[in-house]
C-alpha positions in Angstrom: 37.4 -91.0 91.0 35.0 -88.1 91.4 31.7 -88.3 89.6 30.0 -85.6 87.6 27.7 -83.5 89.8 24.8 -81.2 88.9 24.9 -77.5 89.9 25.0 -77.2 93.7 22.3 -74.5 93.7 19.8 -76.8 92.1 19.1 -78.3 95.6 17.5 -75.0 96.5 15.6 -74.6 93.3 11.9 -74.1 93.9 9.8 -77.1 92.7 7.0 -76.5 90.3 4.0 -78.3 91.7 1.4 -79.1 89.0 -2.3 -79.7 89.9 -2.8 -83.3 90.8 -4.7 -85.8 88.6 -6.4 -88.5 90.6 -8.4 -91.2 88.9 -12.1 -90.9 89.6 -11.8 -87.4 91.1 -12.9 -84.1 89.6 -9.9 -82.0 88.7 -10.2 -78.3 89.5 -6.5 -77.7 90.1 -4.8 -76.7 86.8 -7.0 -74.0 85.2 -7.8 -76.3 82.2 -11.1 -75.6 80.4 -13.6 -78.4 80.9 -14.5 -78.9 77.3 -11.1 -79.7 75.8 -10.2 -78.8 72.2 -13.1 -77.7 70.0 -14.3 -80.4 67.6 -12.9 -78.7 64.5 -9.5 -78.4 66.2 -9.6 -82.1 67.3 -10.3 -83.0 63.6 -7.4 -80.9 62.4 -5.1 -82.6 64.9 -6.3 -86.0 63.8 -5.7 -85.1 60.1 -2.2 -83.9 60.8 -1.2 -86.9 62.8 -0.2 -88.8 59.6 2.7 -86.4 59.2 4.3 -86.9 62.6 7.3 -88.7 61.1 8.4 -85.3 59.8 10.0 -82.5 61.8 7.9 -79.5 62.5 8.7 -76.0 61.2 11.1 -75.0 63.9 10.2 -71.3 63.3 6.4 -71.8 63.4 6.3 -69.4 60.5 2.6 -70.0 59.5 1.5 -69.5 63.1 3.7 -66.4 63.5 2.3 -64.9 60.3 -1.3 -65.6 61.4 -0.9 -64.1 64.8 0.8 -61.1 63.3 -2.3 -60.5 61.1 -4.7 -61.2 64.0 -2.9 -58.7 66.3 -1.9 -56.2 63.6 1.8 -56.3 64.5 4.9 -57.0 62.4 5.7 -60.7 62.1 9.2 -59.9 63.2 7.8 -59.0 66.7 6.1 -62.4 67.2 7.9 -65.3 68.8 6.5 -68.8 69.5 7.4 -71.0 72.4 6.5 -74.3 74.1 3.8 -72.7 76.2 4.1 -69.3 77.7 6.2 -70.8 80.6 8.9 -71.7 78.1 8.8 -68.2 76.8 9.3 -67.0 80.4 12.5 -68.9 80.6 13.6 -67.8 77.2 13.1 -64.2 78.2 15.4 -64.6 81.2 18.0 -66.4 79.2 17.8 -63.8 76.4 17.9 -60.7 78.7 19.6 -61.5 81.9 23.3 -62.1 82.8 24.2 -64.0 86.0 23.3 -61.9 89.0 20.8 -59.7 87.2 17.5 -59.2 89.0 14.0 -60.3 88.0 11.0 -58.7 89.9 7.6 -60.2 90.3 4.7 -60.1 92.7 4.3 -62.9 95.3 2.3 -64.8 95.3 2.2 -65.0 91.5 2.9 -67.6 88.8 5.1 -70.1 90.6 7.3 -70.7 87.5 8.9 -67.2 87.8 11.4 -68.0 90.6 12.2 -71.3 88.9 13.1 -70.0 85.5 15.0 -67.1 87.1 17.2 -69.3 89.1 17.8 -71.7 86.3 19.2 -68.8 84.3 21.5 -67.7 87.2 19.5 -64.5 87.8 18.2 -63.3 91.1 14.5 -63.4 92.1 13.0 -60.3 93.8 9.6 -61.2 95.3 7.4 -58.3 96.1 4.4 -59.1 98.4 0.9 -58.7 97.0 -1.5 -56.4 98.8 -4.0 -57.4 101.5 -6.6 -57.3 98.7 -4.6 -60.0 96.9 -3.5 -57.7 94.1 -0.1 -56.9 92.6 1.5 -54.0 94.3 2.9 -52.0 91.4 4.2 -49.2 93.5 6.2 -51.6 95.6 7.4 -53.4 92.5 8.5 -50.0 91.1 10.4 -49.2 94.3 12.2 -52.6 94.1 13.8 -51.7 90.7 17.6 -51.2 90.9 20.4 -50.9 88.4 20.6 -54.7 88.3 17.0 -55.2 87.4 16.4 -56.4 83.9 12.9 -57.9 83.9 9.7 -57.3 85.7 6.8 -59.8 85.3 3.3 -58.4 85.6 0.9 -61.3 85.6 -2.4 -59.8 84.5 -4.8 -61.3 85.6 -2.6 -62.6 88.3 -2.2 -66.4 88.9 -3.2 -67.6 91.4 -5.3 -64.8 92.8 -7.2 -63.8 89.7 -7.0 -60.1 90.4 -6.2 -57.7 87.6 -4.3 -54.5 87.1 -6.4 -51.7 85.6 -5.4 -49.3 82.8 -4.6 -46.2 84.8 -2.5 -48.0 87.3 -0.6 -49.9 84.7 0.1 -46.9 82.6 1.5 -45.0 85.6 3.7 -47.9 86.3 5.0 -48.2 82.7 5.7 -44.5 82.6 7.9 -44.8 85.6 9.9 -48.0 84.7 13.4 -47.2 83.5 14.1 -48.0 79.9 16.7 -50.6 80.7 14.0 -52.8 82.3 11.8 -55.1 80.2 8.2 -55.3 81.5 6.6 -58.6 80.6 2.8 -58.5 80.7 1.9 -62.2 81.2 -1.7 -62.4 79.8 -2.3 -66.2 80.0 -5.9 -65.6 81.0 -6.7 -62.7 78.6 -9.7 -64.4 77.0 -11.5 -64.5 80.3 -11.2 -60.8 81.1 -14.5 -58.9 81.1 -13.6 -55.7 82.8 -13.1 -53.0 80.1 -10.6 -51.2 82.4 -8.2 -54.2 82.2 -6.1 -53.3 79.1 -4.9 -55.3 76.1 -1.2 -55.4 76.7 -0.4 -55.7 73.0 -1.4 -52.0 72.6 1.5 -51.0 74.8 4.0 -52.9 72.7 3.2 -50.6 69.8 4.6 -47.5 71.4 7.0 -48.7 74.2 10.3 -50.3 73.5 10.5 -52.1 76.8 7.2 -53.9 77.0 6.4 -57.4 75.8 3.3 -59.6 76.1 3.0 -63.3 76.7 -0.1 -65.4 75.8 -0.9 -69.1 75.6 -3.1 -71.6 73.8 -3.2 -73.7 77.0 -6.1 -72.1 78.8 -9.0 -70.7 76.9 -8.1 -72.6 73.7 -8.0 -76.0 75.5 -4.6 -77.0 74.2 -2.7 -77.4 77.5 -1.5 -80.9 76.5 0.1 -79.6 73.3 2.2 -76.7 74.7 2.2 -73.7 72.5 2.3 -70.0 73.4 3.5 -66.8 71.9 5.1 -63.4 72.7 4.7 -60.0 71.2 7.9 -58.1 71.9 10.2 -55.4 70.6 12.0 -56.8 67.5 15.4 -57.2 69.2 13.8 -59.1 72.1 11.7 -61.3 69.7 14.9 -62.1 67.8 16.7 -63.0 71.0 13.8 -65.2 72.1 14.2 -67.2 68.9 17.9 -67.4 69.4 17.5 -69.2 72.7 14.5 -71.3 71.6 15.0 -75.1 71.8 14.8 -76.3 68.2 11.5 -78.1 67.2 10.1 -77.8 70.8 6.8 -76.6 69.5 5.6 -79.7 67.7 3.7 -79.9 64.4 0.4 -80.9 66.0 0.6 -78.0 68.4 1.1 -75.6 65.5 -1.8 -77.1 63.5 -4.0 -77.0 66.6 -3.2 -73.4 67.3 -4.0 -72.3 63.7 -7.3 -74.3 63.8 -8.2 -72.7 67.1 -7.8 -69.2 65.6 -10.1 -70.3 62.8 -12.7 -71.2 65.5 -12.3 -68.0 67.5 -16.0 -67.1 67.7 -16.9 -70.5 69.0 -14.1 -70.5 71.5 -15.0 -67.0 72.9 -18.6 -68.1 73.3 -17.3 -71.0 75.4 -15.2 -68.6 77.5 -18.4 -66.5 78.1 -20.0 -69.6 79.6 -17.1 -70.0 82.0 -17.3 -66.3 82.9 -21.0 -66.7 83.9 -20.1 -69.7 86.1 -17.2 -67.8 87.5 -19.6 -65.1 88.8 -22.0 -67.7 90.2 -19.3 -69.6 92.0 -17.8 -66.4 93.5 -21.2 -65.1 94.7 -21.9 -68.5 96.3 -18.6 -68.5 98.1 -19.1 -65.0 99.4 -22.5 -66.0 100.7 -20.9 -68.9 102.5 -18.6 -66.5 104.3 -15.4 -66.9 102.3 -13.3 -63.9 101.2 -12.9 -64.2 97.5 -11.3 -61.4 95.5 -12.8 -60.3 92.2 -11.3 -62.6 89.5 -10.8 -61.9 85.8 -9.5 -65.4 85.1 -11.1 -68.9 84.9 -10.5 -69.6 88.6 -11.3 -68.3 92.0 -8.9 -67.7 94.9 -9.6 -68.4 98.5 -7.0 -66.7 100.8 -7.3 -69.2 103.6 -3.8 -68.9 105.0 -3.1 -71.9 107.3 -6.4 -73.5 106.4 -5.4 -73.9 102.7 -4.1 -77.4 103.0 -6.9 -78.7 105.3 -9.4 -77.2 102.9 -7.7 -79.0 100.0 -7.7 -82.3 101.9 -11.4 -81.8 102.8 -12.1 -81.3 99.1 -10.0 -84.4 98.1 -12.0 -86.5 100.6 -15.0 -85.6 98.4 -13.2 -86.5 95.2 -12.4 -82.9 94.3 -8.9 -81.9 93.4 -8.1 -78.2 94.1 -4.7 -76.4 94.2 -3.5 -75.4 97.7 -0.6 -73.0 98.2 0.4 -73.8 101.8 0.1 -70.8 104.1 -1.5 -68.6 101.5 -4.7 -70.0 99.9 -6.4 -72.3 97.5 -7.0 -71.8 93.8 -10.1 -73.5 92.3 -10.6 -73.8 88.5 -14.1 -73.1 87.2 -15.4 -76.4 85.8 -18.8 -77.4 84.5 -21.9 -76.3 86.4 -22.3 -79.8 87.9 -18.6 -79.9 89.0 -18.9 -76.4 90.5 -22.0 -77.4 92.4 -20.1 -80.3 94.0 -17.3 -78.0 94.9 -19.6 -75.4 96.4 -21.3 -78.1 98.6 -17.8 -79.2 99.9 -16.9 -75.5 100.5 -20.1 -74.9 102.5 -19.5 -78.0 104.5 -15.9 -77.0 105.4 -17.1 -73.5 106.3 -19.8 -74.8 108.7 -17.3 -77.2 110.4 -14.7 -74.5 111.0 -17.1 -71.7 111.9 
């Protein structure tokens, strides 16, 4: 008697590879902030824990309303998801039919091809430039009548490079109206270049632009999984339709609201990371590495075939970084002490391979 089998194409599904966690090692692999949740946020989570026997508000209404006020957008255009990666998948499910195309730069966020294939859509990978930047002209040229979604990760993960205002606006002007442009701004809070625009501004006047953001990175809530989208109202409605009920738990909603209350403290912590980011990049450049300018909380070393050996070298020194075989290594900015240990390992590797 034949057994039930999963979809045949799942064998070819790209595997999401999270940053490794190794006991006793310093983890600089997953773009987590080193400080964790702010004290006031941790207290709010502890206070709310007594109510975990109750289901959360599946619509995250209080959080939606708060974000709408913070961003000055109608609440109808705000959708909440179980991290921005869940919203990526909801977007494909809500917009694409089987065989429709989804365009993104490559290398970019590694979840894009996964969520695309899961939804029976077709990934169109557009190579990044030699400068490790998204090639918006090539992405525009890749659009066809079958294209439904274009992901623009800004700043781009894992390279940290960012698209500036003039380039992005030229791109948005040229994208056909039937294509939804998703500006994935998971690292928005670390951006310091005034020419890197706030994507929410484009959602006010363009009916085919949406923005994704997350509480996982700057807000230190990666373990609770909560993100949000600002989208045209029909798209926001559709995101809620395909949302898995109760997937944003009650503690996540409480923590996100408490984080917004502590925004000034949080942004001051982000500034500390930005200062370290600059110091680490300058030290790597001085050591002979090519490191593109980054607007995120990590640096990117385009090491090609040396990516895996570099990561193994770091691991031997109890440092966990994130290699992308054949492309490069992404290294999260940690504390000053952690960064110093990483820089020592990087200098040692450079001297051995010179």
